[in-house]
N, C-alpha and C positions, 0 to 999 in steps of 0.2 A: 549607567553612567555612576562612577564611583564616588562615594560620599567623601566630602573634605573632612579630614580629620586633623589636619596641621593648623593650629590656632593661628601660626604666623601667617598662614595663606589668606586669612580674613581679618586683618588687624582692627578693624572696627565692628562694634556691636551695632549693625544696621538698624535692628528693631527699636533701639532707643535713640537714634539720631533724628532729631526734629527742632525747629525753632519755634518759639511762641510769637506770633504776630501781634504787635501792639500798634498798628497803623490806625488812623482815623478810618472810619467806615466809609461806604458809598451808600448814599440814598437816592429814591427815585426822583425827589425834588431838585437834586443837583445836577441831573443829567443834562445834556444838551439836547436840542430837537431831533438831531439825527445821529447815527452812529458815527460818520466820518466827522462831524464837528467834535463829539466826545473823544474820538481817537486824537483829533488834532491836539485837544487840551492835555490828554494824558501823554502824546509822544512829545509835546514841547517840554513837558516836566522831566520825562525820561532822558531827554537829550541834553538837559541843562542842569537837573538836580539829582538825576538818579545814580549817578556814579557808575554808569554802564559803559562797558568797552565798546560796544556796537549797538546802540539803541534800535537801528534799523534791521538788526538780525532777527529772522524769524525762520520757523520750522515749517517746511511746506510738505505736506502730506497727500499723496496721490494714490491711486489704486489701479492694478492692471484689469484686464477684461475678466479673469476670475475672481477679482475682488481682494487680491493679495496686496497689502498696503506697502508703501515704502516712504521714507522719510528723510530729509535733508535740511541743511541750514542754507539759506540764501539772504540776499540783502534787498530790502525794499528801497526802490529807486523812485517812487512817486506814489502818492495817493491824492485822490479828490473824490467829488461826489459820485464819480462813475467807478471808482474801486481802486484796488491796490495793485502796483504794477512791480513787476521784477522781470529780469532778462536771463537767458539761458540758450544752451544749444538746443534746438528743436529735435535733433536726434539723439539727445540724452534719455536716460530712462524717464526722467520726469516728463521730458517733452513728448516721448512717445505715449506715456501713459495718458497725459492730458488730452493727447489727439484723439485717444480712443474713447476716454471717459473724462469729461470736462470738470466732474465734480471734485473739489478740492478743499482743504483746510488749512488754514494759517494760525501759527501760535506765536505770540510775541511773549517770551519768558523773561519778563522783567523782574527777576528774583529779588535783587536788592530793594526794590521798592514794594515787595509782597504784592505784585500786580502780575496779571496776565490778560492777554487779549486774545480771544479765539474767533477767527472769521471763517464762516462756511459759505460757500458760493460756487460760481461757475467761471472757469478760466476762458477767457477769449484771447487770441493772439493780436497783438497791437499792429497798427498799419506800419508798412514799410517807411513812410515818412517819419512816423514816430520813432521807430526803431533807429532810423538812420541819424536823427538828431540827437538821441542818447549816445549812440555808438561814438559820435564825433566828441564827445565830452569825457570819454574814457582815456586814461593815460595810454602813451603810443604802446607800452609793453602789453597792456592789457587788451588793446585791439589785435596785437599779434598772437596773443595768447588764445584768443576766440578762434583764430584759424588753425594754431598748431595742435589744440586738444580735441580729438573726437570724443567729446565727454561720454564717460561711462563705459566706453570700449574697452577692451583688454589691450594693454601694450606690452611690448617685449621687456622693457625695462626703463629707469628714468633716463638712460642715455638716448634712447629712441626720442622720448619727448623733448629733450634739450636740443637735439640735433634738428627736429623739426622746427623748433623756435629759431635756432640760430640760421637756418636757411631763410626762414621768413625775414629775420632781421636783417640780412643781408639783401634781399630783395626789396623791402620798405625800410631803408635807413630812417633815423629819427629825422623828422620835419617833412617827409614824404607822406602824402595821404594813403591811408590803408583803406581798400575797399570794405563795404559792409558784408559779411559772410552771408550767402543766401540761406544757410541752415540755422541762423542764429538771429534771435529776436525776444520780443517781449510777450508776456501774458499779463492781461489785466483780469484780476479776480473781482468779479461783480458780486457783491455780498447779498446773501439772502437771510443772514443771521450774523450778528456780532455780540458776543459776550465780553463784558468786563468784569473781572474777577479781582476783588480786594480781600488780601488775607486779613483775618480777624482773630481776636483770642479763642481759645478753645475749639479751635477749627471751625468755628461758625462764621465762616467767610460770607462776604457779600458777592452775590453773583447775580448781575443784572444783564439781560439780553435782548436786544433790539431784534425784532422779527418782521420781515417785510411783508406787507399785506398785498392783496391783487390789486389795490387801488393806488400802490405806490407809497402809501403811508406807512410809517413805523410804528409798531406798538412794542411796549416795554413789559417784560415778565421777569419775575424774581424766582430764581432757582433755588432750590434747597442745597446746602454745601455737602 
């Protein structure tokens, strides 16, 4: 690979790009009893005070049978003590990878608040009733989009995708119920560890991680930044 010699090709000095975090810290005494309770606290702040475009956006990382990772951003659609739920095409890359290897990582990058939440766990498919219940809440166009897109597959061009959508729109006009695609549904990520990362000055960040024990109880450990 040729070296980059044109200064204009890299207009920023990446090595010097950094922010000094001055946020309040995170101590063990402040944590909720469970990671889902703590997540609910932080998510409420992210959604109301954080200045975030989509606070429920998260990076989902999966791996194939050979251990090769892939990541993408999806939207969290539900969370409770059972885990974190998102929806996708089961035949997409992430859907296929999770079917073969259910171990998954979620990352909530709440940069304006100098916070991150990292979830590791196991992905399980949601039931069809739960999937159908959520599908009915989607806008009509999004319902059609779930049928029109064979997610992650190669398409000839944008026109082919638009034509598929137009055909579905003619078949199921606004106001007519769109059936739930059999290849589409939810994944619930059941956590075995949840880390809460709070940026601090001098890169001495607070990193507190809940880890699930065999008895179902959670223990908290502090990680070096």
